[in-house]
N, C-alpha and C positions, 0 to 999 in steps of 0.2 A: 574320201566317201565318208568315212567316219566322221571326219570333223563337219563336213556338211551335216550330216545328220544330227550332230551334235548341236549344230547352230541353228537347225529348223527346230529340235525339240526345244531349245531354249525359248525362241521367239514364241512358240505356242504357248509355252508354259506362262510367258508374261503376259500375252494376250487374254490367257483364261485368268490370271489373277487379276488384270485391270476390268474384265466383264463382271466377275466377282465383286471387286469394289463398288463398281456401279451400282449394281443390284442391291448391295448392303446398304448403300447411303441413300436410297429411293424408297418409295414403297407408300403405306397407308399409315396414318396416325392412327393410334388406338384411343378408344373411350377408356376410361377405368373409373372404377367404383365398386362397393360389395355392400351389402346389407350390414347395417349399423343397429337397428332395433327392429327384431331381436339381433343381436350381434352374431354375425358369421364367424366361423372358427378363424381364418385369417384376421379379422378385425380385432375379435377378443384376444387373440395370442401376441397380436401387435401391442394392444394396450397391456396385456400381462409382462411383457418383454421390455417394455420402455425403462431404462434406465437414467441416471445423471450424466453419465458420460457420452450418452449418445449412441452406445452399443445396445441392440436387442438381445435381452438374454432372457427368454421365458423362465417363470417360476412352476407353472403349472405343469406337469407332468406330461399330459398329451401334447400340449403345445412344445415342451421340449424336445420330445420324441419326433413330431414332425420335422422341426428343424434339423433334428440328427439326420432325418432322412432327406428332406429338400434343401436345405440349408438357411443360411439366415436370408439370402434374397427373398424369399417367400414371404416374409414380413416386411421388411423394408418397401416392399411392393404389395402389400397385402391387399392391394384394391386391383389386381391384374390378373384374376382367376377366371382366364377366358380363353375361348376359341375363336379364332377370326374366320373359320369356315364353318362356324356353327349355324347359322340362318335358322335360329332357333329351334333347332332340332334336339330331341330328349333321346325318348326311347328308340333303341336300334340305331343310333348315334353313339352314344356314350356307352361305353360298358358297364356291366352290373360291376360293382365293388370300387369305381372309379367317379362315382358322381361328385362327391365333394370336390374332387379336384377339377370337374368337368372334361376328365381325360387329358389333361395338360400336364405333362410329367413333372414339370417343375413345380406341381404343388401335390404330388402322389403322397407325401406324409400327411397331408389333411384329410386322405382315404381311411385311414387306420382309425381302429376303435382306441377309446381311453375316456379317461374323465374329464372330459372339455369342459370349459367353463359354460354354464348353465345360466338361461333367462327364465325367470319364473313368472309363469302368465296363468290366468283364468280363462277356460273353456268358453268360448261363445261369447267373452265381452268384446267391448269396442277397443281398439288398440291403436296406437299412435307409431305406424311405422314409419322407418326413413332409410333412405339407401345412400350412400355416399357418391358423389359426383365428383369425383378427382378430376374429371374431364366428361363435359356433359354433351348427350347427345340423346336424340328424340327415340322412343321405344316404347315397350310396353314390359310389364313387370307382372310374372306369375309366381304365385305362392302355392306350394304343395305341403302335405303333412303326410306323416308317416301314418300306416294302419294302425288300427287295435292289435295288439299281440305283437308288434314289430321288435325285434331282438337287437338292442343296442350292443351287444358283445359280436357282433359280425358286421362286415362293412355294408353299407347302404346299397340295395338293389331296386329296379325298377319296381319289382312286385310289392316291395315293403312299402312305396308310395300310394294313396288315394290316386284313382285314375284321372282324376280332374282337379284342376287347383282350385281352393277354396275361395280365392281372392284373384281377379285380374284388374289390373290398373293400365289405364290407356294414357300414353303420351303426358305422365303428370309435371308439372312445372318445378324448376330449379329453384330454390333457395339458398341464398348466402352464398358465400365466395367459392366459386370454382376453384379446384386445385389446392383445397385447404379440408380440413376435418369438416370445418362448417358449410361447405357445398353440398347439399342433399336434396333428393327428391322426398318429398313427405306426402302420405296421403294417410287415412282413417278408414279403417275396415272391422270387420266382425272376425274373431278368430274362431277356428273350427270347434264346434260344440261336442259334447259328450266326450271329451278326451281327458286323461288322467295319466299321470305320471310322466316319465320320460318320452321325448318324440324330438324328431328332426323335423323344422319348417325348411323346405328345400327352395331356392329362389331362383328364377329364369329370368334374365334382363336380356330382352332381342330388341338389337337396334332397329328402327323402321329407315336407316340411310345405309345400312351396311349389313353384310353377313355376320359380323361380330357379335358375339353371345358370351354371356356370363353365366356362371354358375356358381352355386354357393351353399352351404350347410349352416343352419343356425339351431345349436343343440338348445333344447327348452325342455322345461319341467312343467305340467299343468297342474298346479298345487294351490290355486288360489292366489297367486303372486299377481304384482302389477308390473312388471317389467325389471325387478332388481336381478342383478347379476352376482353370481357365485363364481367361484374358483380363478378369480383373476388376481394375482399377488395376495394368495392366500396360503397359511395363514402367518409365515415369517416375518413379511413386510408389508407396510401400509400402502393401501392404495396410492397411486400416482396419478395425478390428472394428465391428461396427455396435452403436451403443447404442440399447436399448429406448427408445421413448417413454414417458413417466409412465404409472403403469396408468390404465387407462379407467374405475375406479370401479366394479365389479362388472359389473352388466346395462346400465349406460349405456354410450353410445358416441358420440363426437362426429368426424367426419369435416370437414375443413376444405377446400375447393375455391376456387380462383382463379377468378373468371369472367371478368375483365376487366382488362386494364392499359393505362397509359399512362405519360408520363414524369414521375416523380415519384410515383407510386402506383398502387394497385389495388383493383379491388372483390372481395369473397370472401364465400360462401355457407357457412355451418357448418349441417350436418344433425346433430340431436338424436335418437339412436336408443334405444328401450327393448327390451332383448335379453332383459327379465324376465319373469315370470310374472303379475306385479301391475301395474295401473298407475301411472303417476306422477303425482303432483298439484301439482308444481314440478320444476324442476330449474336448474342452473346450470354453465355450462362456463368452465374457465380455462386460460389459458397464459400464458407468458413471451414478451413481445412481444422479438424479435429485434433487434440491435444498428441504431439508426438509423430505426427503424419507429415511428410513431406511429398512434393511433386515431383518425381523422376524426369519423365517426359510426356511431349502430348503429340498426337497425330490427327490430323485431318481438323486441325485447331490452331488457333494463335493463343500462347499462354502469357498473362501478365499477373503479377503477383504483388501484393502492398503487406507485407507481414503475413499474417493466417490468411488473409482474404484473397481468393483466387476468381480471375475472371479468364474464360476462354471465350474467344471471338471466333466466328467463321474463318476458314480459309478462302482463298480467293475462288474456288470453286465449288464449293458447297454453300455457299450465301442464300441462294434462293431456295424456300421451302413455300411450296403450291399448299393450298387452304386443304387442309385434313391431311398434310404429307409430314414427311420426317426425314430427319439425317442424324447420322452419328459423328461420335469422335470418341478417341480411345486415349487412356493415360495408363501410365506405372506410378505407384504410389508406394513410397517407404513407409512402412508402419510395422509397429513390435506387434506380438501376440497372435493368435490364431482364428481370434474372432474381432477384428478390427472395425472401430465404428464408423459407418457411413455416413457422409454428409447429405443435407436434405439441399439440392439445388434449387435455384431461381433462375428465370430465362426472361429475356426480351428480345422481342422480333420487330424489325423496323423495313 
């Protein structure tokens, strides 16, 4: 009887594991993006942390503190401060004190107070806004501003924001190459008038083809400026011009996320997304290994390598990705240090 029970339990365990794998390898692809002008916390902290080795090591103390809380993935994926169940909801959906992360625990460090990078603006002036389209989808953009007397030394609350957005943009077009820093939604509008000193411009991107919604805080000061940014790579290191990752191959997008680390290596998950209108019957993801790293193993994909250039192709069972769908594969990487550089993968679907 005991042996029979053990056999049944083992069979149930295998079945549950199989179902979990199926669920993890299907699902809906996400849009990605963040405010670039005026720069959101994640975007400007990403700029602040760029280094010649490919690692993201923030210099700004607020950015560094955010990474200490949320991990380096929050900057490697600076364009993913989202809630898949947001449906455009704001007050009553996201808790006070969690507005800058959108209530997404992976970005909780960006809810903290600190000396964040600042964009210098002129109240009431016309301003050229831009919002990154790392993955483009239609929708509305809403921009709010903090009330007069807002206290920058406490986390942002809904009562700290003006009740209505000062600017609403309806389905702006995309310019530039999607999947790079150059892919952007752009619009021109008036900044709020009669504002002085430190404020937050709070942005909400509500997709019209999905419940997915993005949230972000842009720290600004109304001091007569014209979009100048301070607090990025200051004062000890000169500014670094960010370089775009390699093109993402049209509608295909790959996002690399470290899920576990240890002395001598880490585990990562790569999400492959189809942002096109036709299904993929196969896909491949490629990247160049950072110096000192080697791939130990790959699952849910087929690995090939030439020198430092790595290519992972789909396995027999996960080559098909429906439009706006996704799949994942995993890998173990041998690497030294506690904050290893992460590659910027590209992908192609066929």
